[in-house]
mmCIF entry with sequence, helices, sheets and N, C-alpha, C, O atoms, coordinates in Angstrom:
data_MODEL
# 
_entry.id   MODEL 
# 
_entity.id                         1 
_entity.type                       polymer 
_entity.pdbx_number_of_molecules   1 
# 
_entity_poly.entity_id                      1 
_entity_poly.type                           'polypeptide(L)' 
_entity_poly.nstd_linkage                   no 
_entity_poly.nstd_monomer                   no 
_entity_poly.pdbx_seq_one_letter_code       MAPKLQVRFPPELKEFIELEAKKNSSSQNSEIIRCIRERMERVGFKTIKAEAHCNA 
_entity_poly.pdbx_seq_one_letter_code_can   MAPKLQVRFPPELKEFIELEAKKNSSSQNSEIIRCIRERMERVGFKTIKAEAHCNA 
_entity_poly.pdbx_strand_id                 A 
# 
loop_
_entity_poly_seq.entity_id 
_entity_poly_seq.num 
_entity_poly_seq.mon_id 
_entity_poly_seq.hetero 
1 1  MET n 
1 2  ALA n 
1 3  PRO n 
1 4  LYS n 
1 5  LEU n 
1 6  GLN n 
1 7  VAL n 
1 8  ARG n 
1 9  PHE n 
1 10 PRO n 
1 11 PRO n 
1 12 GLU n 
1 13 LEU n 
1 14 LYS n 
1 15 GLU n 
1 16 PHE n 
1 17 ILE n 
1 18 GLU n 
1 19 LEU n 
1 20 GLU n 
1 21 ALA n 
1 22 LYS n 
1 23 LYS n 
1 24 ASN n 
1 25 SER n 
1 26 SER n 
1 27 SER n 
1 28 GLN n 
1 29 ASN n 
1 30 SER n 
1 31 GLU n 
1 32 ILE n 
1 33 ILE n 
1 34 ARG n 
1 35 CYS n 
1 36 ILE n 
1 37 ARG n 
1 38 GLU n 
1 39 ARG n 
1 40 MET n 
1 41 GLU n 
1 42 ARG n 
1 43 VAL n 
1 44 GLY n 
1 45 PHE n 
1 46 LYS n 
1 47 THR n 
1 48 ILE n 
1 49 LYS n 
1 50 ALA n 
1 51 GLU n 
1 52 ALA n 
1 53 HIS n 
1 54 CYS n 
1 55 ASN n 
1 56 ALA n 
# 
_struct_asym.id          A 
_struct_asym.entity_id   1 
# 
loop_
_struct_conf.conf_type_id 
_struct_conf.id 
_struct_conf.pdbx_PDB_helix_id 
_struct_conf.beg_label_comp_id 
_struct_conf.beg_label_asym_id 
_struct_conf.beg_label_seq_id 
_struct_conf.pdbx_beg_PDB_ins_code 
_struct_conf.end_label_comp_id 
_struct_conf.end_label_asym_id 
_struct_conf.end_label_seq_id 
_struct_conf.pdbx_end_PDB_ins_code 
_struct_conf.beg_auth_comp_id 
_struct_conf.beg_auth_asym_id 
_struct_conf.beg_auth_seq_id 
_struct_conf.end_auth_comp_id 
_struct_conf.end_auth_asym_id 
_struct_conf.end_auth_seq_id 
_struct_conf.pdbx_PDB_helix_class 
_struct_conf.details 
_struct_conf.pdbx_PDB_helix_length 
HELX_P HELX_P1 AA1 PRO A 11 ? ASN A 24 ? PRO A 11 ASN A 24 1 ? 14 
HELX_P HELX_P2 AA2 GLN A 28 ? VAL A 43 ? GLN A 28 VAL A 43 1 ? 16 
HELX_P HELX_P3 AA3 ILE A 48 ? CYS A 54 ? ILE A 48 CYS A 54 1 ? 7  
# 
_struct_conf_type.id          HELX_P 
_struct_conf_type.criteria    ? 
_struct_conf_type.reference   ? 
# 
loop_
_atom_site.group_PDB 
_atom_site.id 
_atom_site.type_symbol 
_atom_site.label_atom_id 
_atom_site.label_alt_id 
_atom_site.label_comp_id 
_atom_site.label_asym_id 
_atom_site.label_entity_id 
_atom_site.label_seq_id 
_atom_site.pdbx_PDB_ins_code 
_atom_site.Cartn_x 
_atom_site.Cartn_y 
_atom_site.Cartn_z 
_atom_site.occupancy 
_atom_site.B_iso_or_equiv 
_atom_site.pdbx_formal_charge 
_atom_site.auth_seq_id 
_atom_site.auth_comp_id 
_atom_site.auth_asym_id 
_atom_site.auth_atom_id 
_atom_site.pdbx_PDB_model_num 
ATOM 1   N N  . MET A 1 1  ? 4.872   209.797 140.746 1.00 0.00 ? 1  MET A N  1 
ATOM 2   C CA . MET A 1 1  ? 3.801   209.251 141.558 1.00 0.00 ? 1  MET A CA 1 
ATOM 3   C C  . MET A 1 1  ? 4.330   208.992 143.008 1.00 0.00 ? 1  MET A C  1 
ATOM 4   O O  . MET A 1 1  ? 5.441   208.503 143.211 1.00 0.00 ? 1  MET A O  1 
ATOM 5   N N  . ALA A 1 2  ? 3.514   209.331 143.945 1.00 0.00 ? 2  ALA A N  1 
ATOM 6   C CA . ALA A 1 2  ? 3.948   209.081 145.421 1.00 0.00 ? 2  ALA A CA 1 
ATOM 7   C C  . ALA A 1 2  ? 3.916   207.654 145.809 1.00 0.00 ? 2  ALA A C  1 
ATOM 8   O O  . ALA A 1 2  ? 3.086   206.876 145.339 1.00 0.00 ? 2  ALA A O  1 
ATOM 9   N N  . PRO A 1 3  ? 4.841   207.303 146.686 1.00 0.00 ? 3  PRO A N  1 
ATOM 10  C CA . PRO A 1 3  ? 4.876   205.868 147.042 1.00 0.00 ? 3  PRO A CA 1 
ATOM 11  C C  . PRO A 1 3  ? 3.603   205.495 147.775 1.00 0.00 ? 3  PRO A C  1 
ATOM 12  O O  . PRO A 1 3  ? 3.024   206.325 148.474 1.00 0.00 ? 3  PRO A O  1 
ATOM 13  N N  . LYS A 1 4  ? 3.172   204.288 147.626 1.00 0.00 ? 4  LYS A N  1 
ATOM 14  C CA . LYS A 1 4  ? 1.917   203.758 148.296 1.00 0.00 ? 4  LYS A CA 1 
ATOM 15  C C  . LYS A 1 4  ? 2.293   203.062 149.623 1.00 0.00 ? 4  LYS A C  1 
ATOM 16  O O  . LYS A 1 4  ? 3.365   202.475 149.772 1.00 0.00 ? 4  LYS A O  1 
ATOM 17  N N  . LEU A 1 5  ? 1.374   203.163 150.547 1.00 0.00 ? 5  LEU A N  1 
ATOM 18  C CA . LEU A 1 5  ? 1.576   202.520 151.883 1.00 0.00 ? 5  LEU A CA 1 
ATOM 19  C C  . LEU A 1 5  ? 0.218   201.981 152.331 1.00 0.00 ? 5  LEU A C  1 
ATOM 20  O O  . LEU A 1 5  ? -0.765  202.720 152.395 1.00 0.00 ? 5  LEU A O  1 
ATOM 21  N N  . GLN A 1 6  ? 0.180   200.743 152.626 1.00 0.00 ? 6  GLN A N  1 
ATOM 22  C CA . GLN A 1 6  ? -0.978  200.149 153.165 1.00 0.00 ? 6  GLN A CA 1 
ATOM 23  C C  . GLN A 1 6  ? -0.973  200.289 154.654 1.00 0.00 ? 6  GLN A C  1 
ATOM 24  O O  . GLN A 1 6  ? 0.046   200.052 155.302 1.00 0.00 ? 6  GLN A O  1 
ATOM 25  N N  . VAL A 1 7  ? -2.136  200.683 155.227 1.00 0.00 ? 7  VAL A N  1 
ATOM 26  C CA . VAL A 1 7  ? -2.152  200.919 156.683 1.00 0.00 ? 7  VAL A CA 1 
ATOM 27  C C  . VAL A 1 7  ? -3.500  200.303 157.157 1.00 0.00 ? 7  VAL A C  1 
ATOM 28  O O  . VAL A 1 7  ? -4.545  200.470 156.528 1.00 0.00 ? 7  VAL A O  1 
ATOM 29  N N  . ARG A 1 8  ? -3.409  199.576 158.314 1.00 0.00 ? 8  ARG A N  1 
ATOM 30  C CA . ARG A 1 8  ? -4.631  199.054 158.935 1.00 0.00 ? 8  ARG A CA 1 
ATOM 31  C C  . ARG A 1 8  ? -5.023  200.021 160.036 1.00 0.00 ? 8  ARG A C  1 
ATOM 32  O O  . ARG A 1 8  ? -4.198  200.361 160.884 1.00 0.00 ? 8  ARG A O  1 
ATOM 33  N N  . PHE A 1 9  ? -6.307  200.484 160.034 1.00 0.00 ? 9  PHE A N  1 
ATOM 34  C CA . PHE A 1 9  ? -6.781  201.373 161.062 1.00 0.00 ? 9  PHE A CA 1 
ATOM 35  C C  . PHE A 1 9  ? -7.806  200.702 161.896 1.00 0.00 ? 9  PHE A C  1 
ATOM 36  O O  . PHE A 1 9  ? -8.651  199.968 161.383 1.00 0.00 ? 9  PHE A O  1 
ATOM 37  N N  . PRO A 1 10 ? -7.752  200.947 163.242 1.00 0.00 ? 10 PRO A N  1 
ATOM 38  C CA . PRO A 1 10 ? -8.851  200.464 164.097 1.00 0.00 ? 10 PRO A CA 1 
ATOM 39  C C  . PRO A 1 10 ? -10.165 201.094 163.593 1.00 0.00 ? 10 PRO A C  1 
ATOM 40  O O  . PRO A 1 10 ? -10.128 202.161 162.979 1.00 0.00 ? 10 PRO A O  1 
ATOM 41  N N  . PRO A 1 11 ? -11.306 200.467 163.837 1.00 0.00 ? 11 PRO A N  1 
ATOM 42  C CA . PRO A 1 11 ? -12.553 201.014 163.302 1.00 0.00 ? 11 PRO A CA 1 
ATOM 43  C C  . PRO A 1 11 ? -12.860 202.444 163.706 1.00 0.00 ? 11 PRO A C  1 
ATOM 44  O O  . PRO A 1 11 ? -13.372 203.185 162.867 1.00 0.00 ? 11 PRO A O  1 
ATOM 45  N N  . GLU A 1 12 ? -12.582 202.896 164.947 1.00 0.00 ? 12 GLU A N  1 
ATOM 46  C CA . GLU A 1 12 ? -12.833 204.289 165.360 1.00 0.00 ? 12 GLU A CA 1 
ATOM 47  C C  . GLU A 1 12 ? -12.043 205.253 164.612 1.00 0.00 ? 12 GLU A C  1 
ATOM 48  O O  . GLU A 1 12 ? -12.540 206.337 164.306 1.00 0.00 ? 12 GLU A O  1 
ATOM 49  N N  . LEU A 1 13 ? -10.748 204.919 164.266 1.00 0.00 ? 13 LEU A N  1 
ATOM 50  C CA . LEU A 1 13 ? -9.892  205.845 163.450 1.00 0.00 ? 13 LEU A CA 1 
ATOM 51  C C  . LEU A 1 13 ? -10.453 205.843 162.014 1.00 0.00 ? 13 LEU A C  1 
ATOM 52  O O  . LEU A 1 13 ? -10.485 206.914 161.408 1.00 0.00 ? 13 LEU A O  1 
ATOM 53  N N  . LYS A 1 14 ? -10.881 204.757 161.450 1.00 0.00 ? 14 LYS A N  1 
ATOM 54  C CA . LYS A 1 14 ? -11.425 204.775 160.117 1.00 0.00 ? 14 LYS A CA 1 
ATOM 55  C C  . LYS A 1 14 ? -12.634 205.615 160.090 1.00 0.00 ? 14 LYS A C  1 
ATOM 56  O O  . LYS A 1 14 ? -12.811 206.400 159.158 1.00 0.00 ? 14 LYS A O  1 
ATOM 57  N N  . GLU A 1 15 ? -13.485 205.499 161.065 1.00 0.00 ? 15 GLU A N  1 
ATOM 58  C CA . GLU A 1 15 ? -14.729 206.263 161.147 1.00 0.00 ? 15 GLU A CA 1 
ATOM 59  C C  . GLU A 1 15 ? -14.396 207.764 161.165 1.00 0.00 ? 15 GLU A C  1 
ATOM 60  O O  . GLU A 1 15 ? -14.994 208.566 160.447 1.00 0.00 ? 15 GLU A O  1 
ATOM 61  N N  . PHE A 1 16 ? -13.418 208.110 162.014 1.00 0.00 ? 16 PHE A N  1 
ATOM 62  C CA . PHE A 1 16 ? -12.983 209.495 162.192 1.00 0.00 ? 16 PHE A CA 1 
ATOM 63  C C  . PHE A 1 16 ? -12.558 210.098 160.892 1.00 0.00 ? 16 PHE A C  1 
ATOM 64  O O  . PHE A 1 16 ? -12.957 211.204 160.529 1.00 0.00 ? 16 PHE A O  1 
ATOM 65  N N  . ILE A 1 17 ? -11.702 209.316 160.165 1.00 0.00 ? 17 ILE A N  1 
ATOM 66  C CA . ILE A 1 17 ? -11.210 209.784 158.872 1.00 0.00 ? 17 ILE A CA 1 
ATOM 67  C C  . ILE A 1 17 ? -12.297 209.933 157.841 1.00 0.00 ? 17 ILE A C  1 
ATOM 68  O O  . ILE A 1 17 ? -12.278 210.871 157.044 1.00 0.00 ? 17 ILE A O  1 
ATOM 69  N N  . GLU A 1 18 ? -13.265 209.000 157.847 1.00 0.00 ? 18 GLU A N  1 
ATOM 70  C CA . GLU A 1 18 ? -14.369 209.141 156.922 1.00 0.00 ? 18 GLU A CA 1 
ATOM 71  C C  . GLU A 1 18 ? -15.178 210.438 157.253 1.00 0.00 ? 18 GLU A C  1 
ATOM 72  O O  . GLU A 1 18 ? -15.468 211.222 156.350 1.00 0.00 ? 18 GLU A O  1 
ATOM 73  N N  . LEU A 1 19 ? -15.530 210.654 158.506 1.00 0.00 ? 19 LEU A N  1 
ATOM 74  C CA . LEU A 1 19 ? -16.315 211.829 158.846 1.00 0.00 ? 19 LEU A CA 1 
ATOM 75  C C  . LEU A 1 19 ? -15.563 213.110 158.601 1.00 0.00 ? 19 LEU A C  1 
ATOM 76  O O  . LEU A 1 19 ? -16.182 214.079 158.159 1.00 0.00 ? 19 LEU A O  1 
ATOM 77  N N  . GLU A 1 20 ? -14.306 213.187 158.849 1.00 0.00 ? 20 GLU A N  1 
ATOM 78  C CA . GLU A 1 20 ? -13.497 214.430 158.584 1.00 0.00 ? 20 GLU A CA 1 
ATOM 79  C C  . GLU A 1 20 ? -13.445 214.669 157.044 1.00 0.00 ? 20 GLU A C  1 
ATOM 80  O O  . GLU A 1 20 ? -13.538 215.810 156.592 1.00 0.00 ? 20 GLU A O  1 
ATOM 81  N N  . ALA A 1 21 ? -13.293 213.563 156.237 1.00 0.00 ? 21 ALA A N  1 
ATOM 82  C CA . ALA A 1 21 ? -13.218 213.834 154.806 1.00 0.00 ? 21 ALA A CA 1 
ATOM 83  C C  . ALA A 1 21 ? -14.486 214.357 154.374 1.00 0.00 ? 21 ALA A C  1 
ATOM 84  O O  . ALA A 1 21 ? -14.488 215.294 153.575 1.00 0.00 ? 21 ALA A O  1 
ATOM 85  N N  . LYS A 1 22 ? -15.688 213.817 154.848 1.00 0.00 ? 22 LYS A N  1 
ATOM 86  C CA . LYS A 1 22 ? -16.951 214.310 154.342 1.00 0.00 ? 22 LYS A CA 1 
ATOM 87  C C  . LYS A 1 22 ? -17.173 215.738 154.824 1.00 0.00 ? 22 LYS A C  1 
ATOM 88  O O  . LYS A 1 22 ? -17.673 216.581 154.080 1.00 0.00 ? 22 LYS A O  1 
ATOM 89  N N  . LYS A 1 23 ? -16.797 216.007 156.085 1.00 0.00 ? 23 LYS A N  1 
ATOM 90  C CA . LYS A 1 23 ? -16.979 217.372 156.642 1.00 0.00 ? 23 LYS A CA 1 
ATOM 91  C C  . LYS A 1 23 ? -16.173 218.423 155.813 1.00 0.00 ? 23 LYS A C  1 
ATOM 92  O O  . LYS A 1 23 ? -16.624 219.551 155.612 1.00 0.00 ? 23 LYS A O  1 
ATOM 93  N N  . ASN A 1 24 ? -14.977 218.011 155.346 1.00 0.00 ? 24 ASN A N  1 
ATOM 94  C CA . ASN A 1 24 ? -14.072 218.943 154.680 1.00 0.00 ? 24 ASN A CA 1 
ATOM 95  C C  . ASN A 1 24 ? -14.217 218.844 153.176 1.00 0.00 ? 24 ASN A C  1 
ATOM 96  O O  . ASN A 1 24 ? -13.496 219.534 152.456 1.00 0.00 ? 24 ASN A O  1 
ATOM 97  N N  . SER A 1 25 ? -15.083 218.045 152.691 1.00 0.00 ? 25 SER A N  1 
ATOM 98  C CA . SER A 1 25 ? -15.210 217.784 151.248 1.00 0.00 ? 25 SER A CA 1 
ATOM 99  C C  . SER A 1 25 ? -13.855 217.394 150.622 1.00 0.00 ? 25 SER A C  1 
ATOM 100 O O  . SER A 1 25 ? -13.464 217.924 149.582 1.00 0.00 ? 25 SER A O  1 
ATOM 101 N N  . SER A 1 26 ? -13.186 216.500 151.250 1.00 0.00 ? 26 SER A N  1 
ATOM 102 C CA . SER A 1 26 ? -11.911 216.040 150.766 1.00 0.00 ? 26 SER A CA 1 
ATOM 103 C C  . SER A 1 26 ? -11.858 214.452 150.798 1.00 0.00 ? 26 SER A C  1 
ATOM 104 O O  . SER A 1 26 ? -12.800 213.799 151.248 1.00 0.00 ? 26 SER A O  1 
ATOM 105 N N  . SER A 1 27 ? -10.796 213.916 150.337 1.00 0.00 ? 27 SER A N  1 
ATOM 106 C CA . SER A 1 27 ? -10.638 212.500 150.289 1.00 0.00 ? 27 SER A CA 1 
ATOM 107 C C  . SER A 1 27 ? -10.055 212.033 151.645 1.00 0.00 ? 27 SER A C  1 
ATOM 108 O O  . SER A 1 27 ? -9.454  212.803 152.393 1.00 0.00 ? 27 SER A O  1 
ATOM 109 N N  . GLN A 1 28 ? -10.261 210.770 151.907 1.00 0.00 ? 28 GLN A N  1 
ATOM 110 C CA . GLN A 1 28 ? -9.739  210.175 153.197 1.00 0.00 ? 28 GLN A CA 1 
ATOM 111 C C  . GLN A 1 28 ? -8.209  210.233 153.088 1.00 0.00 ? 28 GLN A C  1 
ATOM 112 O O  . GLN A 1 28 ? -7.549  210.459 154.102 1.00 0.00 ? 28 GLN A O  1 
ATOM 113 N N  . ASN A 1 29 ? -7.634  210.043 151.932 1.00 0.00 ? 29 ASN A N  1 
ATOM 114 C CA . ASN A 1 29 ? -6.148  210.175 151.838 1.00 0.00 ? 29 ASN A CA 1 
ATOM 115 C C  . ASN A 1 29 ? -5.674  211.518 152.219 1.00 0.00 ? 29 ASN A C  1 
ATOM 116 O O  . ASN A 1 29 ? -4.660  211.638 152.907 1.00 0.00 ? 29 ASN A O  1 
ATOM 117 N N  . SER A 1 30 ? -6.382  212.578 151.791 1.00 0.00 ? 30 SER A N  1 
ATOM 118 C CA . SER A 1 30 ? -6.026  213.919 152.045 1.00 0.00 ? 30 SER A CA 1 
ATOM 119 C C  . SER A 1 30 ? -6.092  214.210 153.608 1.00 0.00 ? 30 SER A C  1 
ATOM 120 O O  . SER A 1 30 ? -5.218  214.844 154.199 1.00 0.00 ? 30 SER A O  1 
ATOM 121 N N  . GLU A 1 31 ? -7.151  213.712 154.169 1.00 0.00 ? 31 GLU A N  1 
ATOM 122 C CA . GLU A 1 31 ? -7.294  213.841 155.677 1.00 0.00 ? 31 GLU A CA 1 
ATOM 123 C C  . GLU A 1 31 ? -6.088  213.215 156.444 1.00 0.00 ? 31 GLU A C  1 
ATOM 124 O O  . GLU A 1 31 ? -5.519  213.786 157.375 1.00 0.00 ? 31 GLU A O  1 
ATOM 125 N N  . ILE A 1 32 ? -5.755  211.986 155.962 1.00 0.00 ? 32 ILE A N  1 
ATOM 126 C CA . ILE A 1 32 ? -4.649  211.294 156.671 1.00 0.00 ? 32 ILE A CA 1 
ATOM 127 C C  . ILE A 1 32 ? -3.345  212.133 156.528 1.00 0.00 ? 32 ILE A C  1 
ATOM 128 O O  . ILE A 1 32 ? -2.615  212.337 157.498 1.00 0.00 ? 32 ILE A O  1 
ATOM 129 N N  . ILE A 1 33 ? -3.091  212.589 155.338 1.00 0.00 ? 33 ILE A N  1 
ATOM 130 C CA . ILE A 1 33 ? -1.915  213.516 155.124 1.00 0.00 ? 33 ILE A CA 1 
ATOM 131 C C  . ILE A 1 33 ? -1.957  214.687 155.936 1.00 0.00 ? 33 ILE A C  1 
ATOM 132 O O  . ILE A 1 33 ? -0.954  215.021 156.566 1.00 0.00 ? 33 ILE A O  1 
ATOM 133 N N  . ARG A 1 34 ? -3.112  215.407 155.990 1.00 0.00 ? 34 ARG A N  1 
ATOM 134 C CA . ARG A 1 34 ? -3.236  216.526 156.792 1.00 0.00 ? 34 ARG A CA 1 
ATOM 135 C C  . ARG A 1 34 ? -2.868  216.290 158.331 1.00 0.00 ? 34 ARG A C  1 
ATOM 136 O O  . ARG A 1 34 ? -2.120  217.030 158.970 1.00 0.00 ? 34 ARG A O  1 
ATOM 137 N N  . CYS A 1 35 ? -3.467  215.216 158.800 1.00 0.00 ? 35 CYS A N  1 
ATOM 138 C CA . CYS A 1 35 ? -3.143  214.837 160.204 1.00 0.00 ? 35 CYS A CA 1 
ATOM 139 C C  . CYS A 1 35 ? -1.689  214.610 160.470 1.00 0.00 ? 35 CYS A C  1 
ATOM 140 O O  . CYS A 1 35 ? -1.151  215.031 161.494 1.00 0.00 ? 35 CYS A O  1 
ATOM 141 N N  . ILE A 1 36 ? -1.045  213.927 159.523 1.00 0.00 ? 36 ILE A N  1 
ATOM 142 C CA . ILE A 1 36 ? 0.360   213.629 159.662 1.00 0.00 ? 36 ILE A CA 1 
ATOM 143 C C  . ILE A 1 36 ? 1.183   214.958 159.490 1.00 0.00 ? 36 ILE A C  1 
ATOM 144 O O  . ILE A 1 36 ? 2.142   215.140 160.239 1.00 0.00 ? 36 ILE A O  1 
ATOM 145 N N  . ARG A 1 37 ? 0.883   215.815 158.622 1.00 0.00 ? 37 ARG A N  1 
ATOM 146 C CA . ARG A 1 37 ? 1.609   217.045 158.486 1.00 0.00 ? 37 ARG A CA 1 
ATOM 147 C C  . ARG A 1 37 ? 1.406   217.979 159.653 1.00 0.00 ? 37 ARG A C  1 
ATOM 148 O O  . ARG A 1 37 ? 2.301   218.743 160.013 1.00 0.00 ? 37 ARG A O  1 
ATOM 149 N N  . GLU A 1 38 ? 0.229   217.918 160.243 1.00 0.00 ? 38 GLU A N  1 
ATOM 150 C CA . GLU A 1 38 ? -0.002  218.767 161.520 1.00 0.00 ? 38 GLU A CA 1 
ATOM 151 C C  . GLU A 1 38 ? 0.925   218.232 162.600 1.00 0.00 ? 38 GLU A C  1 
ATOM 152 O O  . GLU A 1 38 ? 1.568   218.995 163.321 1.00 0.00 ? 38 GLU A O  1 
ATOM 153 N N  . ARG A 1 39 ? 0.982   216.960 162.696 1.00 0.00 ? 39 ARG A N  1 
ATOM 154 C CA . ARG A 1 39 ? 1.840   216.391 163.733 1.00 0.00 ? 39 ARG A CA 1 
ATOM 155 C C  . ARG A 1 39 ? 3.314   216.645 163.530 1.00 0.00 ? 39 ARG A C  1 
ATOM 156 O O  . ARG A 1 39 ? 4.092   216.784 164.473 1.00 0.00 ? 39 ARG A O  1 
ATOM 157 N N  . MET A 1 40 ? 3.666   216.700 162.256 1.00 0.00 ? 40 MET A N  1 
ATOM 158 C CA . MET A 1 40 ? 5.101   216.925 161.856 1.00 0.00 ? 40 MET A CA 1 
ATOM 159 C C  . MET A 1 40 ? 5.410   218.456 162.236 1.00 0.00 ? 40 MET A C  1 
ATOM 160 O O  . MET A 1 40 ? 6.490   218.783 162.729 1.00 0.00 ? 40 MET A O  1 
ATOM 161 N N  . GLU A 1 41 ? 4.527   219.232 162.007 1.00 0.00 ? 41 GLU A N  1 
ATOM 162 C CA . GLU A 1 41 ? 4.635   220.706 162.448 1.00 0.00 ? 41 GLU A CA 1 
ATOM 163 C C  . GLU A 1 41 ? 4.794   220.880 163.968 1.00 0.00 ? 41 GLU A C  1 
ATOM 164 O O  . GLU A 1 41 ? 5.613   221.652 164.468 1.00 0.00 ? 41 GLU A O  1 
ATOM 165 N N  . ARG A 1 42 ? 3.943   220.100 164.664 1.00 0.00 ? 42 ARG A N  1 
ATOM 166 C CA . ARG A 1 42 ? 3.974   220.248 166.193 1.00 0.00 ? 42 ARG A CA 1 
ATOM 167 C C  . ARG A 1 42 ? 5.264   219.761 166.707 1.00 0.00 ? 42 ARG A C  1 
ATOM 168 O O  . ARG A 1 42 ? 5.756   220.369 167.657 1.00 0.00 ? 42 ARG A O  1 
ATOM 169 N N  . VAL A 1 43 ? 5.906   218.706 166.190 1.00 0.00 ? 43 VAL A N  1 
ATOM 170 C CA . VAL A 1 43 ? 7.131   218.244 166.749 1.00 0.00 ? 43 VAL A CA 1 
ATOM 171 C C  . VAL A 1 43 ? 8.365   218.878 166.065 1.00 0.00 ? 43 VAL A C  1 
ATOM 172 O O  . VAL A 1 43 ? 9.515   218.588 166.395 1.00 0.00 ? 43 VAL A O  1 
ATOM 173 N N  . GLY A 1 44 ? 8.052   219.768 165.083 1.00 0.00 ? 44 GLY A N  1 
ATOM 174 C CA . GLY A 1 44 ? 9.223   220.487 164.491 1.00 0.00 ? 44 GLY A CA 1 
ATOM 175 C C  . GLY A 1 44 ? 9.993   219.675 163.453 1.00 0.00 ? 44 GLY A C  1 
ATOM 176 O O  . GLY A 1 44 ? 11.151  219.971 163.158 1.00 0.00 ? 44 GLY A O  1 
ATOM 177 N N  . PHE A 1 45 ? 9.349   218.658 162.907 1.00 0.00 ? 45 PHE A N  1 
ATOM 178 C CA . PHE A 1 45 ? 10.097  217.820 161.888 1.00 0.00 ? 45 PHE A CA 1 
ATOM 179 C C  . PHE A 1 45 ? 10.096  218.526 160.539 1.00 0.00 ? 45 PHE A C  1 
ATOM 180 O O  . PHE A 1 45 ? 9.051   218.960 160.055 1.00 0.00 ? 45 PHE A O  1 
ATOM 181 N N  . LYS A 1 46 ? 11.247  218.633 159.953 1.00 0.00 ? 46 LYS A N  1 
ATOM 182 C CA . LYS A 1 46 ? 11.340  219.201 158.656 1.00 0.00 ? 46 LYS A CA 1 
ATOM 183 C C  . LYS A 1 46 ? 12.250  218.258 157.830 1.00 0.00 ? 46 LYS A C  1 
ATOM 184 O O  . LYS A 1 46 ? 13.254  217.715 158.291 1.00 0.00 ? 46 LYS A O  1 
ATOM 185 N N  . THR A 1 47 ? 11.791  218.117 156.548 1.00 0.00 ? 47 THR A N  1 
ATOM 186 C CA . THR A 1 47 ? 12.587  217.300 155.604 1.00 0.00 ? 47 THR A CA 1 
ATOM 187 C C  . THR A 1 47 ? 13.442  218.196 154.786 1.00 0.00 ? 47 THR A C  1 
ATOM 188 O O  . THR A 1 47 ? 13.186  219.397 154.701 1.00 0.00 ? 47 THR A O  1 
ATOM 189 N N  . ILE A 1 48 ? 14.430  217.661 154.194 1.00 0.00 ? 48 ILE A N  1 
ATOM 190 C CA . ILE A 1 48 ? 15.352  218.483 153.308 1.00 0.00 ? 48 ILE A CA 1 
ATOM 191 C C  . ILE A 1 48 ? 14.525  218.946 152.128 1.00 0.00 ? 48 ILE A C  1 
ATOM 192 O O  . ILE A 1 48 ? 14.728  220.072 151.673 1.00 0.00 ? 48 ILE A O  1 
ATOM 193 N N  . LYS A 1 49 ? 13.612  218.159 151.606 1.00 0.00 ? 49 LYS A N  1 
ATOM 194 C CA . LYS A 1 49 ? 12.757  218.586 150.436 1.00 0.00 ? 49 LYS A CA 1 
ATOM 195 C C  . LYS A 1 49 ? 11.892  219.725 150.853 1.00 0.00 ? 49 LYS A C  1 
ATOM 196 O O  . LYS A 1 49 ? 11.725  220.672 150.085 1.00 0.00 ? 49 LYS A O  1 
ATOM 197 N N  . ALA A 1 50 ? 11.308  219.684 152.081 1.00 0.00 ? 50 ALA A N  1 
ATOM 198 C CA . ALA A 1 50 ? 10.377  220.724 152.485 1.00 0.00 ? 50 ALA A CA 1 
ATOM 199 C C  . ALA A 1 50 ? 11.272  222.097 152.740 1.00 0.00 ? 50 ALA A C  1 
ATOM 200 O O  . ALA A 1 50 ? 10.863  223.200 152.379 1.00 0.00 ? 50 ALA A O  1 
ATOM 201 N N  . GLU A 1 51 ? 12.378  221.922 153.319 1.00 0.00 ? 51 GLU A N  1 
ATOM 202 C CA . GLU A 1 51 ? 13.282  223.148 153.518 1.00 0.00 ? 51 GLU A CA 1 
ATOM 203 C C  . GLU A 1 51 ? 13.640  223.772 152.276 1.00 0.00 ? 51 GLU A C  1 
ATOM 204 O O  . GLU A 1 51 ? 13.648  225.000 152.189 1.00 0.00 ? 51 GLU A O  1 
ATOM 205 N N  . ALA A 1 52 ? 13.973  222.944 151.195 1.00 0.00 ? 52 ALA A N  1 
ATOM 206 C CA . ALA A 1 52 ? 14.319  223.447 149.902 1.00 0.00 ? 52 ALA A CA 1 
ATOM 207 C C  . ALA A 1 52 ? 13.217  224.140 149.268 1.00 0.00 ? 52 ALA A C  1 
ATOM 208 O O  . ALA A 1 52 ? 13.450  225.149 148.602 1.00 0.00 ? 52 ALA A O  1 
ATOM 209 N N  . HIS A 1 53 ? 11.965  223.672 149.418 1.00 0.00 ? 53 HIS A N  1 
ATOM 210 C CA . HIS A 1 53 ? 10.773  224.353 148.821 1.00 0.00 ? 53 HIS A CA 1 
ATOM 211 C C  . HIS A 1 53 ? 10.493  225.650 149.542 1.00 0.00 ? 53 HIS A C  1 
ATOM 212 O O  . HIS A 1 53 ? 10.119  226.635 148.904 1.00 0.00 ? 53 HIS A O  1 
ATOM 213 N N  . CYS A 1 54 ? 10.657  225.682 150.828 1.00 0.00 ? 54 CYS A N  1 
ATOM 214 C CA . CYS A 1 54 ? 10.408  226.926 151.563 1.00 0.00 ? 54 CYS A CA 1 
ATOM 215 C C  . CYS A 1 54 ? 11.383  227.981 151.297 1.00 0.00 ? 54 CYS A C  1 
ATOM 216 O O  . CYS A 1 54 ? 11.057  229.165 151.378 1.00 0.00 ? 54 CYS A O  1 
ATOM 217 N N  . ASN A 1 55 ? 12.658  227.578 150.956 1.00 0.00 ? 55 ASN A N  1 
ATOM 218 C CA . ASN A 1 55 ? 13.724  228.552 150.714 1.00 0.00 ? 55 ASN A CA 1 
ATOM 219 C C  . ASN A 1 55 ? 13.766  229.078 149.227 1.00 0.00 ? 55 ASN A C  1 
ATOM 220 O O  . ASN A 1 55 ? 14.522  229.987 148.884 1.00 0.00 ? 55 ASN A O  1 
ATOM 221 N N  . ALA A 1 56 ? 12.892  228.433 148.365 1.00 0.00 ? 56 ALA A N  1 
ATOM 222 C CA . ALA A 1 56 ? 12.997  228.768 146.949 1.00 0.00 ? 56 ALA A CA 1 
ATOM 223 C C  . ALA A 1 56 ? 12.348  230.116 146.656 1.00 0.00 ? 56 ALA A C  1 
ATOM 224 O O  . ALA A 1 56 ? 12.342  230.562 145.509 1.00 0.00 ? 56 ALA A O  1 
# 
């Protein structure tokens, strides 16, 4: 099971996440993860686990 993290969002971010989840027929959690992963790609961040998965 993935670790849990509690996060407080300003109302406008919460609204954005809700709308994106509805638009994409996904969960709010999935939308948050998608946003973070997109940012990770933009800054070129790679984890050891991600590199191992890509090289398998």
